[in-house]
N, CA and C atoms as an extended XYZ file, in Angstrom:
246
Properties=species:S:1:pos:R:3:atomname:S:1:resname:S:1:resid:I:1 pbc="F F F"
N        59.414      108.878       62.097 N   MET     1
C        59.671      110.223       62.591 CA  MET     1
C        58.625      110.582       63.645 C   MET     1
N        59.104      110.873       64.801 N   SER     2
C        58.229      111.199       65.920 CA  SER     2
C        57.996      112.700       65.994 C   SER     2
N        56.865      113.090       66.555 N   GLN     3
C        56.600      114.499       66.815 CA  GLN     3
C        56.773      114.807       68.296 C   GLN     3
N        57.089      113.780       69.088 N   GLU     4
C        57.300      113.967       70.519 CA  GLU     4
C        58.760      114.303       70.782 C   GLU     4
N        58.978      115.348       71.574 N   ILE     5
C        60.334      115.742       71.945 CA  ILE     5
C        60.850      114.816       73.046 C   ILE     5
N        62.091      114.379       72.906 N   GLY     6
C        62.729      113.546       73.917 CA  GLY     6
C        64.187      113.923       74.064 C   GLY     6
N        64.844      113.334       75.053 N   THR     7
C        66.244      113.683       75.312 CA  THR     7
C        67.133      113.437       74.096 C   THR     7
N        66.749      112.488       73.241 N   GLU     8
C        67.559      112.209       72.049 CA  GLU     8
C        67.555      113.376       71.056 C   GLU     8
N        66.655      114.346       71.268 N   ASP     9
C        66.589      115.497       70.371 CA  ASP     9
C        67.546      116.619       70.771 C   ASP     9
N        68.217      116.489       71.897 N   GLY    10
C        69.209      117.473       72.316 CA  GLY    10
C        70.311      117.586       71.275 C   GLY    10
N        70.718      118.814       70.974 N   GLY    11
C        71.787      119.044       70.010 CA  GLY    11
C        71.325      119.168       68.574 C   GLY    11
N        70.043      118.884       68.309 N   LYS    12
C        69.553      118.980       66.931 CA  LYS    12
C        69.378      120.433       66.516 C   LYS    12
N        69.582      120.666       65.226 N   ARG    13
C        69.327      121.983       64.654 CA  ARG    13
C        67.820      122.170       64.536 C   ARG    13
N        67.377      123.396       64.746 N   VAL    14
C        65.978      123.755       64.523 CA  VAL    14
C        65.954      124.632       63.287 C   VAL    14
N        65.174      124.206       62.280 N   ILE    15
C        65.146      124.944       61.021 CA  ILE    15
C        63.719      125.359       60.690 C   ILE    15
N        63.617      126.448       59.931 N   ASP    16
C        62.292      126.900       59.508 CA  ASP    16
C        61.918      126.200       58.206 C   ASP    16
N        60.756      126.515       57.690 N   SER    17
C        60.259      125.831       56.495 CA  SER    17
C        61.097      126.133       55.248 C   SER    17
N        61.931      127.175       55.300 N   ASN    18
C        62.824      127.495       54.186 CA  ASN    18
C        64.162      126.776       54.287 C   ASN    18
N        64.362      126.045       55.383 N   GLY    19
C        65.624      125.348       55.575 CA  GLY    19
C        66.676      126.179       56.275 C   GLY    19
N        66.296      127.366       56.761 N   ASP    20
C        67.248      128.227       57.473 CA  ASP    20
C        67.318      127.810       58.935 C   ASP    20
N        68.528      127.684       59.452 N   GLU    21
C        68.695      127.306       60.852 CA  GLU    21
C        68.330      128.482       61.753 C   GLU    21
N        67.441      128.230       62.714 N   ILE    22
C        67.069      129.299       63.644 CA  ILE    22
C        67.656      129.084       65.028 C   ILE    22
N        68.217      127.907       65.277 N   GLY    23
C        68.828      127.655       66.572 CA  GLY    23
C        69.152      126.188       66.750 C   GLY    23
N        69.577      125.853       67.984 N   VAL    24
C        69.965      124.489       68.332 CA  VAL    24
C        69.315      124.129       69.660 C   VAL    24
N        68.807      122.895       69.748 N   VAL    25
C        68.229      122.409       71.001 CA  VAL    25
C        69.369      122.199       71.996 C   VAL    25
N        69.309      122.922       73.127 N   ILE    26
C        70.375      122.792       74.115 CA  ILE    26
C        69.926      122.056       75.374 C   ILE    26
N        68.617      121.874       75.538 N   ASP    27
C        68.115      121.171       76.705 CA  ASP    27
C        66.726      120.624       76.383 C   ASP    27
N        66.373      119.499       77.009 N   VAL    28
C        65.048      118.915       76.835 CA  VAL    28
C        64.509      118.555       78.209 C   VAL    28
N        63.287      118.991       78.493 N   ASN    29
C        62.597      118.607       79.719 CA  ASN    29
C        61.663      117.473       79.353 C   ASN    29
N        62.048      116.238       79.725 N   ASP    30
C        61.255      115.067       79.361 CA  ASP    30
C        59.861      115.084       79.973 C   ASP    30
N        59.751      115.565       81.214 N   GLU    31
C        58.452      115.573       81.875 CA  GLU    31
C        57.457      116.451       81.131 C   GLU    31
N        57.914      117.597       80.661 N   GLU    32
C        57.045      118.519       79.918 CA  GLU    32
C        57.004      118.185       78.433 C   GLU    32
N        57.998      117.447       77.950 N   GLY    33
C        58.118      117.217       76.516 CA  GLY    33
C        58.462      118.498       75.783 C   GLY    33
N        59.301      119.324       76.428 N   THR    34
C        59.641      120.634       75.875 CA  THR    34
C        61.128      120.705       75.547 C   THR    34
N        61.429      121.206       74.342 N   ALA    35
C        62.813      121.455       73.944 CA  ALA    35
C        63.115      122.925       74.198 C   ALA    35
N        64.323      123.194       74.671 N   TYR    36
C        64.781      124.571       74.869 CA  TYR    36
C        65.853      124.851       73.830 C   TYR    36
N        65.663      125.967       73.120 N   VAL    37
C        66.478      126.281       71.954 CA  VAL    37
C        67.332      127.508       72.218 C   VAL    37
N        68.611      127.401       71.835 N   GLU    38
C        69.492      128.577       71.812 CA  GLU    38
C        69.363      129.158       70.412 C   GLU    38
N        68.744      130.350       70.295 N   PRO    39
C        68.494      130.897       68.955 CA  PRO    39
C        69.742      131.485       68.314 C   PRO    39
N        69.773      131.436       66.979 N   ASN    40
C        70.790      132.166       66.232 CA  ASN    40
C        70.551      133.646       66.445 C   ASN    40
N        71.599      134.412       66.515 N   GLN    41
C        71.469      135.857       66.734 CA  GLN    41
C        70.800      136.558       65.549 C   GLN    41
N        70.858      135.932       64.365 N   GLU    42
C        70.351      136.575       63.157 CA  GLU    42
C        68.843      136.477       62.988 C   GLU    42
N        68.158      135.619       63.753 N   ILE    43
C        66.730      135.453       63.475 CA  ILE    43
C        65.969      136.725       63.827 C   ILE    43
N        64.980      136.997       63.017 N   GLY    44
C        64.250      138.253       63.139 CA  GLY    44
C        63.211      138.248       64.247 C   GLY    44
N        62.800      139.446       64.611 N   GLY    45
C        61.814      139.631       65.666 CA  GLY    45
C        60.457      139.050       65.330 C   GLY    45
N        60.101      139.041       64.045 N   GLU    46
C        58.797      138.509       63.643 CA  GLU    46
C        58.706      137.015       63.949 C   GLU    46
N        59.737      136.275       63.585 N   LEU    47
C        59.758      134.841       63.872 CA  LEU    47
C        59.773      134.602       65.373 C   LEU    47
N        60.591      135.370       66.085 N   LYS    48
C        60.665      135.203       67.541 CA  LYS    48
C        59.301      135.442       68.182 C   LYS    48
N        58.564      136.441       67.703 N   SER    49
C        57.270      136.711       68.314 CA  SER    49
C        56.256      135.624       67.960 C   SER    49
N        56.309      135.065       66.740 N   ARG    50
C        55.408      133.957       66.378 CA  ARG    50
C        55.667      132.736       67.239 C   ARG    50
N        56.917      132.545       67.644 N   LEU    51
C        57.267      131.410       68.496 CA  LEU    51
C        57.027      131.705       69.978 C   LEU    51
N        56.636      132.944       70.274 N   GLY    52
C        56.400      133.312       71.668 CA  GLY    52
C        57.677      133.646       72.410 C   GLY    52
N        58.753      133.921       71.661 N   TRP    53
C        60.036      134.261       72.265 CA  TRP    53
C        60.112      135.776       72.391 C   TRP    53
N        60.564      136.248       73.520 N   GLY    54
C        60.640      137.689       73.757 CA  GLY    54
C        61.725      138.365       72.951 C   GLY    54
N        61.701      139.706       72.938 N   PRO    55
C        62.693      140.463       72.177 CA  PRO    55
C        64.054      140.537       72.877 C   PRO    55
N        64.093      140.175       74.157 N   ASP    56
C        65.362      140.235       74.885 CA  ASP    56
C        66.290      139.111       74.429 C   ASP    56
N        67.545      139.234       74.760 N   ALA    57
C        68.560      138.289       74.286 CA  ALA    57
C        68.770      137.165       75.293 C   ALA    57
N        67.733      136.394       75.565 N   GLN    58
C        67.895      135.234       76.436 CA  GLN    58
C        68.769      134.211       75.737 C   GLN    58
N        69.369      133.323       76.511 N   SER    59
C        70.217      132.311       75.905 CA  SER    59
C        69.413      131.101       75.455 C   SER    59
N        68.207      130.908       76.008 N   GLU    60
C        67.398      129.778       75.569 CA  GLU    60
C        65.914      130.094       75.718 C   GLU    60
N        65.141      129.492       74.820 N   TYR    61
C        63.693      129.678       74.806 CA  TYR    61
C        63.015      128.328       74.631 C   TYR    61
N        61.829      128.147       75.217 N   PRO    62
C        61.099      126.901       74.968 CA  PRO    62
C        60.548      126.899       73.548 C   PRO    62
N        60.585      125.732       72.910 N   LEU    63
C        60.025      125.579       71.576 CA  LEU    63
C        58.611      125.049       71.715 C   LEU    63
N        57.649      125.806       71.225 N   ARG    64
C        56.252      125.395       71.312 CA  ARG    64
C        56.037      124.131       70.490 C   ARG    64
N        55.394      123.129       71.101 N   ASN    65
C        55.163      121.874       70.387 CA  ASN    65
C        54.293      122.066       69.155 C   ASN    65
N        53.383      123.038       69.187 N   ASP    66
C        52.525      123.248       68.016 CA  ASP    66
C        53.270      123.891       66.850 C   ASP    66
N        54.493      124.328       67.072 N   ALA    67
C        55.303      124.908       66.000 CA  ALA    67
C        56.084      123.837       65.232 C   ALA    67
N        56.167      122.638       65.802 N   ILE    68
C        56.989      121.578       65.214 CA  ILE    68
C        56.220      120.876       64.106 C   ILE    68
N        56.819      120.860       62.926 N   GLY    69
C        56.213      120.168       61.798 CA  GLY    69
C        56.727      118.758       61.651 C   GLY    69
N        58.029      118.577       61.893 N   GLU    70
C        58.648      117.281       61.656 CA  GLU    70
C        59.924      117.179       62.481 C   GLU    70
N        60.161      115.988       63.012 N   ILE    71
C        61.412      115.718       63.724 CA  ILE    71
C        62.106      114.574       62.996 C   ILE    71
N        63.329      114.827       62.532 N   THR    72
C        64.106      113.782       61.861 CA  THR    72
C        65.300      113.430       62.747 C   THR    72
N        66.152      112.558       62.243 N   ASP    73
C        67.338      112.164       63.000 CA  ASP    73
C        68.312      113.314       63.179 C   ASP    73
N        68.280      114.296       62.266 N   GLU    74
C        69.252      115.389       62.310 CA  GLU    74
C        68.685      116.726       62.752 C   GLU    74
N        67.374      116.935       62.588 N   GLU    75
C        66.862      118.282       62.805 CA  GLU    75
C        65.395      118.275       63.215 C   GLU    75
N        64.972      119.436       63.682 N   ILE    76
C        63.568      119.697       63.979 CA  ILE    76
C        63.133      120.796       63.026 C   ILE    76
N        62.153      120.478       62.195 N   ARG    77
C        61.672      121.439       61.187 CA  ARG    77
C        60.363      122.044       61.678 C   ARG    77
N        60.286      123.368       61.617 N   LEU    78
C        59.071      124.056       62.020 CA  LEU    78
C        57.983      123.915       60.959 C   LEU    78
N        56.746      124.066       61.368 N   ARG    79
C        55.635      124.049       60.424 CA  ARG    79
C        55.738      125.267       59.505 C   ARG    79
N        55.104      125.164       58.338 N   ASP    80
C        55.222      126.206       57.304 CA  ASP    80
C        54.817      127.583       57.806 C   ASP    80
N        53.816      127.670       58.677 N   GLU    81
C        53.355      128.988       59.106 CA  GLU    81
C        54.345      129.694       60.030 C   GLU    81
N        55.373      128.995       60.486 N   TYR    82
C        56.404      129.625       61.297 CA  TYR    82
C        57.606      129.926       60.422 C   TYR    82
């Protein structure tokens, strides 16, 4: 299991430490190693602010690499503090 984001991570679900889906990776910038996530509409403002995502309804947000706890074949799991 890698912690580096790559193009193969496109389409993966992003879940929090409770197993709740917070969004889906819709784009990956390989040069930056950054995944861009389309968030679920239900996620709360507290989680969005911890991830550095604004309160506006953007269609995609960058996922901070320091928020990633684990990357599996099916999903990206956030660290417990997120």
